[in-house]
KESEVO-322433 format. One record per atom (N, C-alpha, C, CB): residue in three letters; atom name; x, y, z. Coordinates in nm, 4 decimals. Glycine has a CB too. Example, Ala and Ser with C-alpha at 12.3 -4.5 7.8 and 13.67 -1.06 7.14 Angstrom:
+------+------+----------+----------+----------+
! resn ! name !       px !       py !       pz !
+------+------+----------+----------+----------+
!  ALA !    N !   1.3190 !  -0.5690 !   0.7800 !
!  ALA !   CA !   1.2300 !  -0.4500 !   0.7800 !
!  ALA !    C !   1.3200 !  -0.3300 !   0.7800 !
!  ALA !   CB !   1.1308 !  -0.4473 !   0.9046 !
!  SER !    N !   1.2850 !  -0.2250 !   0.7080 !
!  SER !   CA !   1.3670 !  -0.1060 !   0.7140 !
!  SER !    C !   1.2900 !   0.0030 !   0.7870 !
!  SER !   CB !   1.4084 !  -0.0598 !   0.5725 !
+------+------+----------+----------+----------+
//
This chain:
+------+------+----------+----------+----------+
! resn ! name !       px !       py !       pz !
+------+------+----------+----------+----------+
!  MET !    N !  11.3386 !  20.0379 !  15.9776 !
!  MET !   CA !  11.2656 !  20.0758 !  16.0973 !
!  MET !    C !  11.1624 !  20.1837 !  16.0662 !
!  MET !   CB !  11.3622 !  20.1243 !  16.2052 !
!  ARG !    N !  11.1989 !  20.2778 !  15.9818 !
!  ARG !   CA !  11.1068 !  20.3858 !  15.9471 !
!  ARG !    C !  10.9863 !  20.3323 !  15.8703 !
!  ARG !   CB !  11.1789 !  20.4930 !  15.8643 !
!  ASN !    N !  11.0095 !  20.2341 !  15.7824 !
!  ASN !   CA !  10.8998 !  20.1749 !  15.7057 !
!  ASN !    C !  10.7999 !  20.1051 !  15.7978 !
!  ASN !   CB !  10.9544 !  20.0755 !  15.6021 !
!  ILE !    N !  10.8492 !  20.0380 !  15.8981 !
!  ILE !   CA !  10.7611 !  19.9696 !  15.9930 !
!  ILE !    C !  10.6774 !  20.0715 !  16.0699 !
!  ILE !   CB !  10.8432 !  19.8824 !  16.0910 !
!  LEU !    N !  10.7389 !  20.1799 !  16.1117 !
!  LEU !   CA !  10.6672 !  20.2839 !  16.1846 !
!  LEU !    C !  10.5567 !  20.3452 !  16.0989 !
!  LEU !   CB !  10.7642 !  20.3924 !  16.2310 !
!  ILE !    N !  10.5874 !  20.3742 !  15.9746 !
!  ILE !   CA !  10.4872 !  20.4314 !  15.8842 !
!  ILE !    C !  10.3730 !  20.3323 !  15.8628 !
!  ILE !   CB !  10.5514 !  20.4697 !  15.7485 !
!  THR !    N !  10.4047 !  20.2058 !  15.8460 !
!  THR !   CA !  10.3023 !  20.1037 !  15.8264 !
!  THR !    C !  10.2111 !  20.0932 !  15.9479 !
!  THR !   CB !  10.3668 !  19.9685 !  15.7975 !
!  VAL !    N !  10.2693 !  20.0919 !  16.0668 !
!  VAL !   CA !  10.1901 !  20.0828 !  16.1892 !
!  VAL !    C !  10.1017 !  20.2062 !  16.2050 !
!  VAL !   CB !  10.2818 !  20.0666 !  16.3118 !
!  MET !    N !  10.1545 !  20.3214 !  16.1774 !
!  MET !   CA !  10.0760 !  20.4435 !  16.1889 !
!  MET !    C !   9.9608 !  20.4448 !  16.0880 !
!  MET !   CB !  10.1654 !  20.5661 !  16.1686 !
!  MET !    N !   9.9837 !  20.3956 !  15.9680 !
!  MET !   CA !   9.8769 !  20.3885 !  15.8689 !
!  MET !    C !   9.7682 !  20.2915 !  15.9120 !
!  MET !   CB !   9.9328 !  20.3472 !  15.7335 !
!  LEU !    N !   9.8056 !  20.1793 !  15.9712 !
!  LEU !   CA !   9.7074 !  20.0835 !  16.0208 !
!  LEU !    C !   9.6228 !  20.1440 !  16.1326 !
!  LEU !   CB !   9.7773 !  19.9569 !  16.0704 !
!  ILE !    N !   9.6848 !  20.2215 !  16.2188 !
!  ILE !   CA !   9.6116 !  20.2881 !  16.3261 !
!  ILE !    C !   9.5122 !  20.3882 !  16.2681 !
!  ILE !   CB !   9.7088 !  20.3588 !  16.4226 !
!  VAL !    N !   9.5563 !  20.4639 !  16.1688 !
!  VAL !   CA !   9.4673 !  20.5612 !  16.1048 !
!  VAL !    C !   9.3480 !  20.4907 !  16.0404 !
!  VAL !   CB !   9.5442 !  20.6435 !  15.9989 !
!  VAL !    N !   9.3714 !  20.3801 !  15.9733 !
!  VAL !   CA !   9.2626 !  20.3047 !  15.9105 !
!  VAL !    C !   9.1657 !  20.2525 !  16.0161 !
!  VAL !   CB !   9.3187 !  20.1878 !  15.8272 !
!  ALA !    N !   9.2167 !  20.2024 !  16.1267 !
!  ALA !   CA !   9.1302 !  20.1511 !  16.2338 !
!  ALA !    C !   9.0447 !  20.2632 !  16.2929 !
!  ALA !   CB !   9.2150 !  20.0849 !  16.3447 !
!  VAL !    N !   9.1028 !  20.3789 !  16.3143 !
!  VAL !   CA !   9.0275 !  20.4922 !  16.3691 !
!  VAL !    C !   8.9221 !  20.5387 !  16.2692 !
!  VAL !   CB !   9.1226 !  20.6090 !  16.4050 !
!  MET !    N !   8.9585 !  20.5460 !  16.1426 !
!  MET !   CA !   8.8611 !  20.5866 !  16.0416 !
!  MET !    C !   8.7457 !  20.4877 !  16.0331 !
!  MET !   CB !   8.9284 !  20.6000 !  15.9054 !
!  PHE !    N !   8.7752 !  20.3589 !  16.0419 !
!  PHE !   CA !   8.6691 !  20.2584 !  16.0389 !
!  PHE !    C !   8.5725 !  20.2789 !  16.1547 !
!  PHE !   CB !   8.7285 !  20.1169 !  16.0439 !
!  ASN !    N !   8.6278 !  20.3016 !  16.2727 !
!  ASN !   CA !   8.5424 !  20.3194 !  16.3904 !
!  ASN !    C !   8.4583 !  20.4458 !  16.3823 !
!  ASN !   CB !   8.6269 !  20.3228 !  16.5159 !
!  THR !    N !   8.5104 !  20.5524 !  16.3246 !
!  THR !   CA !   8.4350 !  20.6770 !  16.3203 !
!  THR !    C !   8.3378 !  20.6832 !  16.2028 !
!  THR !   CB !   8.5299 !  20.7937 !  16.3133 !
!  ILE !    N !   8.3676 !  20.6151 !  16.0934 !
!  ILE !   CA !   8.2819 !  20.6242 !  15.9747 !
!  ILE !    C !   8.1833 !  20.5076 !  15.9672 !
!  ILE !   CB !   8.3677 !  20.6280 !  15.8477 !
!  ILE !    N !   8.2301 !  20.3874 !  15.9842 !
!  ILE !   CA !   8.1472 !  20.2694 !  15.9616 !
!  ILE !    C !   8.0729 !  20.2268 !  16.0881 !
!  ILE !   CB !   8.2330 !  20.1545 !  15.9110 !
!  ALA !    N !   8.1446 !  20.2112 !  16.1968 !
!  ALA !   CA !   8.0885 !  20.1445 !  16.3131 !
!  ALA !    C !   8.0295 !  20.2372 !  16.4185 !
!  ALA !   CB !   8.1921 !  20.0621 !  16.3755 !
!  GLN !    N !   8.0135 !  20.3645 !  16.3889 !
!  GLN !   CA !   7.9570 !  20.4564 !  16.4865 !
!  GLN !    C !   7.8120 !  20.4182 !  16.5130 !
!  GLN !   CB !   7.9674 !  20.6030 !  16.4373 !
!  ASP !    N !   7.7682 !  20.4286 !  16.6391 !
!  ASP !   CA !   7.6400 !  20.3737 !  16.6808 !
!  ASP !    C !   7.5199 !  20.4315 !  16.6078 !
!  ASP !   CB !   7.6227 !  20.3949 !  16.8256 !
!  ASN !    N !   7.5039 !  20.5622 !  16.6059 !
!  ASN !   CA !   7.3813 !  20.6216 !  16.5547 !
!  ASN !    C !   7.3924 !  20.6790 !  16.4141 !
!  ASN !   CB !   7.3373 !  20.7280 !  16.6465 !
!  THR !    N !   7.5083 !  20.7272 !  16.3767 !
!  THR !   CA !   7.5210 !  20.7958 !  16.2483 !
!  THR !    C !   7.6183 !  20.7287 !  16.1529 !
!  THR !   CB !   7.5639 !  20.9368 !  16.2707 !
!  GLY !    N !   7.6686 !  20.6132 !  16.1887 !
!  GLY !   CA !   7.7633 !  20.5443 !  16.1015 !
!  GLY !    C !   7.6948 !  20.4778 !  15.9837 !
!  GLY !   CB !   7.8407 !  20.4413 !  16.1799 !
!  THR !    N !   7.7733 !  20.4312 !  15.8912 !
!  THR !   CA !   7.7206 !  20.3655 !  15.7722 !
!  THR !    C !   7.6409 !  20.2411 !  15.8078 !
!  THR !   CB !   7.8338 !  20.3293 !  15.6776 !
!  LYS !    N !   7.6886 !  20.1654 !  15.9047 !
!  LYS !   CA !   7.6179 !  20.0442 !  15.9471 !
!  LYS !    C !   7.4786 !  20.0790 !  15.9985 !
!  LYS !   CB !   7.6979 !  19.9697 !  16.0562 !
!  ALA !    N !   7.4662 !  20.1813 !  16.0802 !
!  ALA !   CA !   7.3362 !  20.2218 !  16.1334 !
!  ALA !    C !   7.2441 !  20.2694 !  16.0224 !
!  ALA !   CB !   7.3533 !  20.3319 !  16.2380 !
!  ARG !    N !   7.2982 !  20.3423 !  15.9265 !
!  ARG !   CA !   7.2151 !  20.3893 !  15.8154 !
!  ARG !    C !   7.1628 !  20.2737 !  15.7318 !
!  ARG !   CB !   7.2939 !  20.4853 !  15.7272 !
!  ILE !    N !   7.2481 !  20.1745 !  15.7058 !
!  ILE !   CA !   7.2056 !  20.0573 !  15.6289 !
!  ILE !    C !   7.0977 !  19.9812 !  15.7049 !
!  ILE !   CB !   7.3258 !  19.9648 !  15.5990 !
!  GLU !    N !   7.1148 !  19.9657 !  15.8365 !
!  GLU !   CA !   7.0138 !  19.8966 !  15.9159 !
!  GLU !    C !   6.8814 !  19.9727 !  15.9152 !
!  GLU !   CB !   7.0628 !  19.8779 !  16.0593 !
!  ASN !    N !   6.8856 !  20.1045 !  15.9244 !
!  ASN !   CA !   6.7630 !  20.1846 !  15.9210 !
!  ASN !    C !   6.6918 !  20.1715 !  15.7871 !
!  ASN !   CB !   6.7945 !  20.3312 !  15.9489 !
!  GLN !    N !   6.7669 !  20.1771 !  15.6791 !
!  GLN !   CA !   6.7058 !  20.1624 !  15.5467 !
!  GLN !    C !   6.6469 !  20.0231 !  15.5279 !
!  GLN !   CB !   6.8088 !  20.1907 !  15.4371 !
!  GLY !    N !   6.7142 !  19.9216 !  15.5807 !
!  GLY !   CA !   6.6623 !  19.7850 !  15.5723 !
!  GLY !    C !   6.5334 !  19.7691 !  15.6505 !
!  GLY !   CB !   6.7656 !  19.6861 !  15.6230 !
!  THR !    N !   6.5286 !  19.8296 !  15.7685 !
!  THR !   CA !   6.4068 !  19.8244 !  15.8492 !
!  THR !    C !   6.2923 !  19.8946 !  15.7773 !
!  THR !   CB !   6.4304 !  19.8884 !  15.9871 !
!  THR !    N !   6.3204 !  20.0099 !  15.7190 !
!  THR !   CA !   6.2181 !  20.0824 !  15.6439 !
!  THR !    C !   6.1682 !  20.0004 !  15.5257 !
!  THR !   CB !   6.2729 !  20.2165 !  15.5952 !
!  ALA !    N !   6.2595 !  19.9372 !  15.4540 !
!  ALA !   CA !   6.2210 !  19.8550 !  15.3387 !
!  ALA !    C !   6.1358 !  19.7360 !  15.3844 !
!  ALA !   CB !   6.3470 !  19.8052 !  15.2626 !
!  ASN !    N !   6.1739 !  19.6708 !  15.4932 !
!  ASN !   CA !   6.0968 !  19.5570 !  15.5436 !
!  ASN !    C !   5.9575 !  19.6001 !  15.5857 !
!  ASN !   CB !   6.1689 !  19.4911 !  15.6613 !
!  THR !    N !   5.9463 !  19.7146 !  15.6506 !
!  THR !   CA !   5.8159 !  19.7652 !  15.6927 !
!  THR !    C !   5.7296 !  19.7984 !  15.5716 !
!  THR !   CB !   5.8324 !  19.8893 !  15.7819 !
!  THR !    N !   5.7884 !  19.8618 !  15.4720 !
!  THR !   CA !   5.7143 !  19.8966 !  15.3511 !
!  THR !    C !   5.6643 !  19.7720 !  15.2793 !
!  THR !   CB !   5.8015 !  19.9796 !  15.2573 !
!  ILE !    N !   5.7497 !  19.6734 !  15.2672 !
!  ILE !   CA !   5.7113 !  19.5476 !  15.2010 !
!  ILE !    C !   5.6041 !  19.4766 !  15.2826 !
!  ILE !   CB !   5.8348 !  19.4548 !  15.1820 !
!  GLY !    N !   5.6178 !  19.4790 !  15.4135 !
!  GLY !   CA !   5.5187 !  19.4132 !  15.4985 !
!  GLY !    C !   5.3825 !  19.4807 !  15.4936 !
!  GLY !   CB !   5.5676 !  19.4095 !  15.6406 !
!  ASN !    N !   5.3781 !  19.6101 !  15.4631 !
!  ASN !   CA !   5.2517 !  19.6822 !  15.4566 !
!  ASN !    C !   5.1832 !  19.6756 !  15.3210 !
!  ASN !   CB !   5.2742 !  19.8241 !  15.4925 !
!  LEU !    N !   5.2459 !  19.6132 !  15.2234 !
!  LEU !   CA !   5.1837 !  19.6029 !  15.0907 !
!  LEU !    C !   5.0592 !  19.5148 !  15.0970 !
!  LEU !   CB !   5.2842 !  19.5461 !  14.9875 !
!  GLN !    N !   4.9564 !  19.5581 !  15.0282 !
!  GLN !   CA !   4.8317 !  19.4819 !  15.0229 !
!  GLN !    C !   4.8274 !  19.4018 !  14.8934 !
!  GLN !   CB !   4.7082 !  19.5760 !  15.0337 !
!  PRO !    N !   4.7901 !  19.2743 !  14.9012 !
!  PRO !   CA !   4.7824 !  19.1932 !  14.7769 !
!  PRO !    C !   4.6642 !  19.2308 !  14.6904 !
!  PRO !   CB !   4.7738 !  19.0449 !  14.8105 !
+------+------+----------+----------+----------+
//
């Protein structure tokens, strides 16, 4: 029973960490990757042949 409780608590901690680090709207890793991708696309689009 104790092992199950520890496992469930660890899963909850991982889910909370994912939401606060990766999936946060403005400052999360996902938002940073999207911003860098947009910047790269704009830079590439502005290149002159």
